[in-house]
C-alpha positions in Angstrom: 7.0 11.4 -28.5 7.9 7.7 -28.9 6.5 5.5 -25.7 8.0 2.4 -24.9 6.4 -0.7 -23.7 8.2 -0.8 -20.4 8.2 2.7 -19.6 6.4 4.0 -16.6 5.0 7.4 -17.2 4.1 9.8 -14.5 0.4 11.1 -14.1 -0.6 14.1 -15.6 -1.6 17.6 -14.2 -4.2 18.5 -12.0 -7.3 19.8 -13.7 -10.4 21.8 -11.7 -13.5 22.5 -13.1 -15.0 26.0 -12.8 -18.5 25.0 -11.7 -18.5 22.9 -8.7 -22.0 22.6 -8.3 -22.3 21.5 -12.0 -19.5 19.5 -12.8 -17.1 16.9 -10.8 -14.4 18.8 -8.8 -11.1 17.8 -9.5 -9.3 14.6 -11.4 -5.8 13.5 -12.7 -5.1 11.7 -15.7 -2.6 8.9 -16.5 -1.4 7.5 -19.6 -0.5 3.7 -19.9 1.0 1.9 -22.8 -0.3 -1.8 -21.4 2.5 -4.7 -21.9 2.7 -8.0 -20.4 4.1 -7.8 -16.8 3.9 -3.4 -16.7 3.2 -2.4 -13.5 3.2 1.5 -12.6 2.6 3.3 -9.1 2.6 7.3 -8.5 3.0 8.4 -5.0 2.6 12.1 -4.3 1.9 11.9 -0.4 2.9 15.5 1.1 3.2 16.0 4.8 1.4 18.5 7.1 2.8 19.4 10.4 1.2 21.4 13.2 1.4 21.9 17.0 4.7 21.2 17.6 6.0 21.4 21.6 8.5 22.1 22.7 8.6 25.2 19.7 11.5 24.5 17.9 12.4 23.7 13.9 10.4 20.9 14.1 7.4 22.7 12.4 9.8 23.7 9.3 9.3 21.0 7.0 12.4 20.0 4.9 12.0 21.8 1.3 11.0 19.6 -1.4 9.4 16.6 0.8 7.3 14.7 -1.4 6.6 11.5 -2.3 5.9 10.5 1.5 4.6 6.4 2.5 4.9 6.7 6.1 5.6 9.4 8.9 6.8 9.4 12.4 7.2 12.0 15.5 9.3 11.4 18.5 10.0 13.7 21.5 12.3 16.3 19.3 12.5 14.5 16.2 10.2 13.9 13.3 10.5 11.5 10.4 9.4 10.8 7.0 9.9 7.6 5.1 9.5 8.2 1.0 8.7 5.7 -1.6 12.2 5.0 -3.0 13.0 4.0 0.5 15.2 6.7 1.8 14.5 8.6 5.0 14.2 12.6 5.7 14.4 13.7 9.1 14.2 17.3 10.9 14.2 18.8 14.2 16.5 17.6 16.8 18.5 13.8 17.2 18.7 13.9 13.3 21.0 12.8 10.5 20.3 9.4 9.6 23.1 7.0 8.7 24.7 7.7 5.7 23.4 5.6 2.6 20.3 4.4 4.8 18.0 3.1 2.0 15.9 0.1 1.3 13.7 1.2 4.4 10.0 0.0 5.0 9.1 1.4 8.0 10.5 4.1 10.7 9.7 4.9 14.1 10.6 7.8 16.5 11.1 7.8 20.5 12.5 9.5 23.3 15.4 11.0 20.9 15.9 7.8 18.9 14.8 7.1 15.5 14.8 3.6 14.1 14.1 2.4 10.3 13.1 -1.2 9.4 15.0 -2.5 6.2 13.5 -4.2 3.6 15.4 -7.6 4.7 14.0 -7.7 8.3 17.1 -5.8 9.8 16.8 -2.9 12.1 19.1 0.5 11.8 19.3 3.2 14.8 20.4 6.5 15.3 20.0 9.9 17.8 20.0 9.8 21.6 21.3 6.9 23.3 21.1 7.8 26.9 19.3 4.3 28.0 20.8 2.3 25.2 17.8 2.6 23.2 19.9 2.8 19.8 22.0 -0.1 20.4 20.3 -2.7 18.5 20.6 -6.3 19.8 23.7 -8.4 17.6 22.0 -10.6 15.2 18.4 -9.3 15.3 16.5 -10.2 12.1 13.1 -11.5 10.5 11.8 -8.1 12.1 7.9 -7.0 10.6 7.2 -3.9 12.8 9.1 -1.6 15.0 8.0 1.0 17.4 9.8 3.5 19.6 9.4 5.6 22.8 11.2 5.5 26.2 12.3 1.7 24.7 12.8 0.3 21.4 10.7 -2.7 20.0 11.0 -5.0 17.4 7.8 -7.3 16.2 9.6 -10.4 14.5 8.0 -12.7 12.2 7.5 -15.1 14.7 5.0 -13.0 17.2 7.7 -12.4 19.6 9.0 -8.9 20.5 12.7 -8.0 21.2 13.2 -4.8 23.4 15.9 -2.7 24.3 16.7 0.5 26.3 15.9 1.5 29.9 15.1 -1.4 32.1 14.0 -3.4 29.0 11.0 -5.2 30.7 10.2 -8.6 29.6 6.7 -9.8 28.1 4.6 -11.8 30.0 4.4 -15.1 29.7 1.1 -15.4 27.6 2.5 -12.9 25.0 2.7 -15.1 22.3 1.2 -14.8 18.5 1.7 -11.0 18.6 0.9 -9.0 15.2 1.4 -5.2 16.5 3.3 -3.2 18.7 3.4 0.5 20.5 6.2 2.1 22.7 5.3 4.4 25.6 6.9 6.0 28.6 9.1 8.8 29.2 12.9 8.6 30.1 13.2 5.4 32.0 9.8 4.7 32.4 8.8 2.7 29.3 5.7 0.9 29.1 4.7 -1.2 26.0 1.5 -2.5 24.3 0.7 -5.5 21.8 -1.7 -6.6 19.9 -2.5 -10.6 19.6 -4.0 -12.2 16.7 -7.1 -12.5 18.7 -7.8 -8.9 18.9 -6.8 -9.1 22.8 -4.2 -6.5 24.1 -1.1 -7.2 26.4 0.7 -4.1 28.1 3.8 -4.5 30.1 6.7 -2.2 31.6 6.5 0.3 34.1 2.4 0.8 35.2 2.8 4.7 35.9 -1.0 6.4 36.0 -2.6 3.0 34.9 -0.4 3.1 31.6 -0.7 -1.1 31.6 -4.0 -1.5 33.1 -5.8 -2.3 30.0 -9.4 -2.3 30.5 -11.0 -6.2 31.3 -12.9 -7.7 28.3 -11.1 -5.3 25.6 -11.7 -7.4 22.5 -11.6 -7.4 18.5 -8.8 -4.8 18.3 -7.2 -4.2 15.3 -4.3 -1.5 16.1 -2.9 0.0 19.3 -0.9 3.1 20.1 0.9 4.3 23.1 1.4 8.0 24.7 3.9 8.9 27.4 1.6 6.9 30.1 -1.8 6.5 28.1 -3.0 3.8 25.8 -5.4 3.5 22.9 -7.1 0.6 21.4 -8.7 0.7 17.8 -11.7 -1.7 17.6 -13.0 -3.6 14.4 -16.2 -1.3 13.8 -14.1 1.8 14.1 -14.5 3.1 17.5 -11.5 3.7 20.3 -11.0 2.9 23.7 -8.7 4.6 26.3 -6.9 4.3 29.4 -4.2 5.4 31.7 -2.7 9.0 32.4 -5.8 11.4 31.6 -5.1 15.0 33.2 -5.8 16.4 29.6 -8.5 14.0 28.6 -6.2 12.3 26.3 -7.5 9.1 27.2 -11.1 10.0 26.8 -12.0 9.7 22.8 -15.1 11.9 22.2 -18.2 9.9 22.7 -19.6 10.2 18.8 -16.3 9.2 17.5 -17.0 6.5 15.1 -15.6 5.4 11.7 -11.9 5.2 12.4 -9.2 3.7 10.7 -5.9 4.4 12.4 -4.7 6.3 15.9 -1.6 8.0 17.4 -0.8 9.2 20.8 1.5 11.4 22.3 2.3 12.7 25.7 -0.7 15.0 26.3 -3.2 14.2 23.5 -4.4 11.6 20.9 -5.4 11.7 17.3 -7.6 9.6 15.4 -7.9 9.4 11.5 -11.3 8.7 10.0 -12.6 6.6 6.9 -13.9 10.1 5.4 -9.8 11.2 5.5 -10.4 13.7 8.3 -8.5 13.9 11.8 -10.1 14.2 15.1 -8.0 15.1 18.0 -8.8 15.2 21.6 -6.6 16.0 24.8 -4.0 19.0 25.4 -3.7 19.8 21.8 -7.1 20.0 19.9 -6.2 22.4 17.0 -6.3 21.1 13.7 -5.0 22.9 10.4 -7.8 24.9 8.6 -7.5 22.6 5.7 -6.9 18.8 7.0 -8.7 16.3 4.5 -7.6 13.6 2.3 -5.4 12.5 5.0 -4.0 8.8 5.1 -1.8 8.6 7.8 -1.3 10.5 10.8 1.6 10.5 13.7 1.7 12.0 17.1 4.6 12.9 18.7 6.5 16.4 19.9 4.6 17.2 16.3 1.4 16.4 15.2 2.2 14.9 11.3 -0.4 13.7 8.5 0.3 12.6 5.1 -2.1 13.8 2.4 -2.8 12.5 -1.2 -5.1 13.7 -4.0 -7.7 11.6 -5.9 -5.9 9.6 -8.3 -4.9 6.2 -9.7 -2.4 5.3 -7.5 -1.4 2.0 -9.4 -1.8 0.3 -12.5 -0.7 -3.2 -13.3 -1.3 -5.7 -16.1 -2.7 -8.9 -14.7 -2.9 -11.2 -17.6 -5.3 -11.2 -19.4 -6.8 -7.7 -17.7 -5.8 -4.3 -16.4 -5.7 -3.4 -12.7 -6.3 -0.1 -11.1 -6.3 1.1 -7.9 -7.0 4.1 -5.8 -7.7 5.5 -2.2 -11.2 6.4 -1.3 -12.7 8.3 1.6 -16.1 7.5 2.8 -19.0 10.0 2.2 -17.8 10.8 -1.4 -18.8 9.5 -4.7 -15.9 8.7 -7.4 -16.0 7.8 -11.4 -13.0 6.2 -13.0 -13.1 7.1 -16.8 -10.9 5.9 -19.7 -10.4 7.5 -22.9 -8.0 6.5 -26.1 -7.5 10.1 -27.5 -8.2 12.2 -24.8 -11.0 14.2 -27.2 -13.5 16.0 -25.4 -16.6 13.8 -24.6 -14.6 10.5 -25.5 -14.1 9.5 -22.0 -16.4 6.0 -20.8 -17.1 5.1 -17.3 -15.1 1.5 -15.8 -17.8 1.4 -13.4 -20.4 4.2 -12.7 -20.4 6.0 -9.5 -18.2 4.4 -6.7 -19.0 5.0 -3.2 -15.9 5.6 -0.9 -15.4 3.7 2.0 -11.9 4.7 3.4 -10.1 1.9 1.7 -8.2 1.2 -2.0 -10.5 0.5 -4.4 -9.4 -2.1 -7.3 -11.2 -2.2 -10.3 -10.9 -4.2 -13.5 -10.8 -3.4 -17.1 -11.3 -5.9 -18.7 -11.1 -4.5 -22.4 -7.5 -3.3 -22.1 -5.5 -5.0 -24.9 -1.8 -5.3 -24.6 0.1 -2.7 -26.6 -3.2 -0.2 -26.5 -3.0 3.2 -25.5 -5.6 3.9 -22.8 -5.8 7.5 -20.5 -7.2 6.8 -17.1 -8.6 9.7 -14.5 -10.5 9.6 -11.4 -13.1 12.3 -10.7 -14.5 13.0 -7.3 -17.8 14.3 -6.7 -17.5 17.8 -5.2 
């Protein structure tokens, strides 16, 4: 087979060892022909769906749903964003606009769905009983979106635009916002926003204490809103909750730590930990028997997760070196190795054992040469 310099090759087949106690568990092989300016990426995110309520076809994942980079779950619909910028939906109130493309973020609310396009504009579809799909004319420079009772858009200048039921405004002190979350149900909307200084702002209908952010809450890096409760993820990996707590959804487990992402729904909450596992509390605590290597979560009428295999996710030529990246999980060890011919025993480690920490690991191969052939593999200690 002739390989040209600018060709991006897919990863090879998964290989498993027969004796997990004596050898590495799994690895993937990637071939790259190094050339100036080359960049190759591989995304194989797979969706897992469970605990759907009410019982509808929501749990039936569309056939061929692969290459997922983001997920969202609303009151009656689920969304998945694929690597190519297209959106897949299932459940009720689905059917994205024809030819929807170049999407970089998605959100699912009380029947309405939102898509943020690469140019900073927003597309909405689905239920419009409260006007939640009526995107304001001229809305631009959007960097993040959220949906529940209302639809929200965070702009590049740190301000928020909302539309839908009531559309209550922000508090006067709401400036320098870097993240948003939408909550509420029907016409009872409440919203959360995270400021650049790590403080949380809440506004809207204060039902069951949903906007009563705990005093002194600081060092927050992410927020999530359920129907009438809120969650805040702190920089040290712990979670704080408030608001409606009949099912315990606003009370995270006392030993919960190492959290990197949070999600909230009507009666339950989810947390993703650095080791790629998921914790659930509140009215829905059942988790799939096999749920590991998770990189993203979503909560709504269904619980959703994206899982990935341990492998190199991108390789690029950053003159004069090759840069490799892969997703790691805490509590695990990895070895990144290379070979020029795939011969038995001809694999060389780039950096010895690497301790996973729940983040993307970046390695530099200083010996890679333009127009040379190299195979790479990531191996995970069982």
